[in-house]
C-alpha positions in Angstrom: 131.8 136.2 61.6 130.5 133.3 59.5 126.7 133.1 59.5 124.4 130.1 59.1 120.7 129.4 58.6 119.2 126.1 59.7 116.2 124.7 57.8 114.3 121.8 59.3 111.8 120.2 56.9 108.8 118.1 57.8 105.0 118.4 58.2 105.3 116.5 61.4 107.4 119.4 62.9 104.9 122.0 61.8 102.0 120.0 63.3 103.9 119.6 66.6 103.8 115.8 66.3 107.6 115.7 66.6 109.7 118.1 68.6 112.3 120.0 66.5 115.4 118.9 68.4 117.5 119.1 65.3 117.4 122.8 65.1 118.5 123.5 68.7 121.2 120.7 68.6 122.7 122.1 65.4 122.6 125.7 66.7 124.6 124.7 69.8 127.2 122.7 67.8 127.6 125.5 65.2 128.1 128.1 67.9 130.8 125.9 69.4 132.4 125.8 66.0 132.4 129.6 65.8 129.4 130.0 63.5 126.8 132.6 64.1 123.3 131.1 63.6 121.0 133.8 62.3 117.8 131.8 61.6 116.1 128.5 62.4 113.1 127.7 60.2 110.6 124.8 59.9 109.2 124.2 56.4 106.6 121.8 55.0 107.3 118.9 52.7 106.5 121.0 49.6 109.0 121.8 46.9 107.3 125.1 46.1 107.8 126.2 49.7 111.3 124.9 50.3 113.0 125.9 47.0 112.5 129.7 47.1 113.1 130.0 50.8 116.3 127.9 50.5 117.5 130.0 47.6 117.0 133.2 49.6 118.9 131.8 52.6 121.8 130.5 50.5 122.2 134.0 49.1 122.0 135.7 52.6 124.0 133.2 54.7 127.5 131.8 54.5 126.2 128.3 55.4 122.8 126.7 55.2 122.1 123.4 57.0 119.0 121.5 56.0 117.6 118.4 57.8 114.8 116.1 56.9 113.1 114.7 53.8 115.7 112.3 52.6 113.8 109.1 52.7 112.0 107.3 49.9 108.3 108.1 50.7 106.2 110.6 48.7 106.7 113.3 51.3 110.5 113.1 51.1 111.1 116.0 48.6 114.2 117.6 49.9 116.6 116.4 47.2 114.1 117.7 44.5 113.7 121.0 46.4 117.4 121.6 46.7 117.9 120.9 43.0 115.2 123.4 42.2 116.6 126.0 44.6 120.1 125.8 43.1 119.0 125.5 39.5 120.4 122.0 38.7 118.9 118.7 37.6 118.8 115.5 39.7 121.0 112.7 38.6 121.7 109.2 39.9 125.1 108.8 41.4 126.0 105.4 40.1 128.6 104.5 42.7 126.3 105.6 45.6 123.4 103.7 44.0 125.5 100.5 43.7 126.5 100.7 47.3 122.9 101.2 48.4 121.7 98.3 46.3 124.4 96.1 47.8 123.5 97.1 51.4 119.8 96.8 51.0 119.3 93.6 49.1 115.7 93.1 50.2 114.5 96.1 48.3 117.5 97.4 46.3 115.6 99.7 44.0 113.8 101.5 46.9 117.2 102.2 48.4 118.7 103.3 45.1 116.2 106.2 45.1 118.4 107.8 47.7 121.2 108.2 45.2 119.2 110.6 43.0 121.0 113.7 44.1 121.3 117.3 42.7 123.9 117.4 40.0 127.3 118.6 41.2 126.6 117.7 44.8 129.1 115.9 47.1 127.5 112.8 48.7 127.8 112.6 52.5 127.9 109.1 54.1 125.2 108.2 56.6 127.1 106.4 59.4 123.9 105.1 61.1 121.3 104.9 58.3 120.8 104.5 54.6 119.9 107.7 52.8 123.1 109.8 52.2 123.3 113.5 52.8 125.0 115.8 50.4 126.6 119.2 50.0 126.2 121.6 47.2 127.6 125.1 47.1 127.1 126.4 50.7 124.2 124.1 51.4 124.6 120.9 53.6 121.7 118.5 53.7 121.4 116.0 56.5 118.9 113.3 57.5 115.9 114.2 59.7 116.3 111.3 62.2 118.3 113.0 65.1 120.7 110.1 65.6 121.6 110.0 61.9 121.7 113.8 61.6 124.1 114.0 64.6 126.4 111.3 63.3 126.6 112.8 59.9 127.2 116.3 61.3 130.2 114.9 63.2 131.8 113.9 59.8 131.6 117.5 58.5 132.0 119.7 61.5 135.7 120.2 60.8 135.0 121.8 57.4 132.3 124.1 58.9 134.5 125.3 61.8 134.9 129.1 61.3 137.0 130.3 64.2 137.0 130.3 68.0 133.9 129.0 69.7 131.2 131.5 70.7 131.6 131.5 74.4 128.7 132.0 76.8 128.0 132.9 80.4 124.6 132.6 82.1 123.2 133.3 85.6 119.7 133.3 87.0 118.6 136.2 89.3 115.5 136.3 91.5 114.1 139.5 90.1 112.0 140.9 87.2 113.2 142.3 83.9 111.7 145.7 84.8 114.1 146.0 87.7 117.3 145.3 85.7 116.4 146.6 82.2 118.4 149.8 82.7 121.5 147.9 83.6 121.1 145.5 80.7 120.7 148.5 78.3 123.9 150.0 79.7 125.7 146.7 79.3 124.6 146.5 75.6 125.9 150.0 75.0 129.2 149.5 76.8 130.0 146.1 75.4 129.0 146.0 71.7 131.0 142.9 71.0 128.9 140.9 73.4 125.3 139.6 72.7 123.2 140.1 75.9 119.9 138.5 76.5 117.5 138.1 79.4 114.8 135.4 79.8 112.2 135.7 82.5 110.3 132.9 84.1 107.7 132.6 86.9 107.7 129.7 89.3 106.7 128.7 92.8 109.5 130.8 94.3 108.6 134.0 92.4 110.0 135.6 89.3 113.5 134.9 87.9 115.5 136.2 85.0 118.2 134.3 83.4 120.9 136.6 81.9 122.9 135.2 79.1 126.1 136.8 77.5 127.7 135.4 74.3 130.7 136.5 72.3 133.5 135.0 70.2 135.9 137.4 71.8 136.9 135.9 75.2 138.4 139.1 76.6 135.3 141.1 75.6 133.1 138.4 77.2 135.1 138.4 80.4 135.0 142.2 80.6 131.2 142.3 80.1 130.6 139.6 82.7 132.7 141.4 85.2 130.9 144.7 84.7 127.4 143.2 84.6 127.7 140.9 87.6 129.0 143.8 89.7 126.2 146.1 88.5 123.5 143.5 89.1 124.8 142.6 92.5 124.9 146.2 93.6 121.4 146.8 92.3 119.8 143.7 93.7 121.8 143.3 96.8 
């Protein structure tokens, strides 16, 4: 199965000033495209932190998706960090710069900074904003603003699609994990092609556990769901 890492960049994310919705949104969409997300990370706006981590993930994962840090302010260092991680120089893409200068006539040179991309990268158009994204090797870099990121992702999802979507099933049971842990362990052993998770919560009506099953094999998922629901109903009924 094709694997992916998602790197979200921004001091505002680390500080909790902005909720990291990009990571969860991309994870859901990649799963629907048949891509197995193995890591979601938040990194500061620092080249020396981003570059080695990105290099490591590019070597370990089939795909790396990066969001954030593409503007023109001093803390927007993603282009520089990706160039450092992949061992290339930054260069102005003349055609991209000309388009940006034409679009942003009030401050054309500010906008032209967005065309300083890692050498060899493929620019990605930004349907809702100014700064372009880019792709280089197995790394795809998207804006940090959620609306812009989502619009740009829509333009590349087709090339990222790796196979059948990873299907899921979920159901909440009024119980505790300790009461069903043996059944869950047996399900994991009997259905190795299915990822099985349990997520407890405690509310006004007592404890609940949400059980979630996921697999890119529909038959394996159906078999696991059938077995597990029967076992849980017999145990809790």
